[in-house]
C-alpha positions in Angstrom: 8.8 -46.4 28.3 7.6 -44.0 25.6 4.6 -45.3 23.6 6.1 -44.2 20.2 9.5 -45.6 21.0 8.1 -49.0 22.1 6.4 -49.4 18.8 9.3 -48.2 16.6 7.6 -44.9 15.8 10.1 -42.6 17.5 12.0 -41.8 14.3 8.8 -40.9 12.4 7.7 -38.4 15.0 11.2 -36.9 15.5 11.4 -36.1 11.8 8.2 -34.1 12.1 9.5 -31.9 15.0 11.0 -28.6 13.9 12.8 -26.0 15.8 10.8 -22.8 15.5 12.9 -20.6 17.9 13.3 -17.0 16.7 14.4 -13.5 17.7 12.2 -10.7 16.5 12.3 -6.9 16.6 8.5 -6.5 16.8 8.1 -2.7 17.4 10.4 0.3 16.9 9.3 3.9 17.5 11.3 7.0 17.1 10.3 10.7 17.5 12.0 14.0 17.2 10.9 17.4 18.5 12.0 20.3 16.3 14.1 22.9 18.1 12.1 25.5 20.1 14.0 28.3 18.5 12.4 27.4 15.1 9.0 27.5 16.7 9.6 30.9 18.3 10.3 32.3 14.9 6.8 31.3 13.7 5.0 33.0 16.6 2.1 30.6 15.9 3.4 27.1 16.3 4.5 26.0 19.8 5.8 22.5 18.9 6.4 20.1 16.0 7.1 16.4 16.6 8.1 14.1 13.8 7.6 10.3 14.4 8.2 7.0 12.7 7.1 3.5 13.8 8.0 0.2 12.3 6.3 -3.2 13.1 7.8 -6.7 12.5 11.0 -5.1 11.3 13.4 -8.0 11.7 13.1 -11.7 12.4 16.1 -14.0 12.9 15.3 -17.7 12.6 16.3 -20.9 10.9 12.5 -21.7 10.5 11.6 -22.6 6.9 7.9 -21.9 7.2 6.1 -18.6 6.8 6.2 -17.4 10.4 7.8 -19.1 13.4 5.5 -17.3 15.8 2.6 -19.5 14.9 4.3 -22.9 15.0 4.5 -25.6 12.4 0.9 -26.7 12.0 -0.8 -23.3 11.9 1.8 -21.5 9.7 0.9 -23.7 6.8 -2.5 -22.1 6.5 -2.0 -18.5 7.6 -0.2 -15.4 6.2 2.9 -14.3 7.9 3.0 -11.1 10.0 3.3 -8.1 7.6 6.0 -5.5 7.9 4.4 -2.1 8.5 5.8 1.5 8.5 4.1 4.6 9.9 5.1 8.2 9.6 3.5 11.0 11.7 3.7 14.7 12.4 2.2 16.4 15.5 1.8 20.2 15.5 0.9 22.1 18.6 -0.4 25.7 18.2 
């Protein structure tokens, strides 16, 4: 028999358990190469690539704390994951 249940403590501990399940879109990267015909017109640039990256874009959860990824005890004392966006351009001559 469970130690907590045998001493009548089961309900106390059950109230402190929380479901921290979640679904997260952690990383998303997109890139686009400009058409080669545009580059041929310049006679100097061979390729141009535009890119965008997002981190921690979406999180689906019923968790009430700051971040379900760190669990109930740690999330009380840490900052949640930040949402980050990056834009880039790569030019090849």
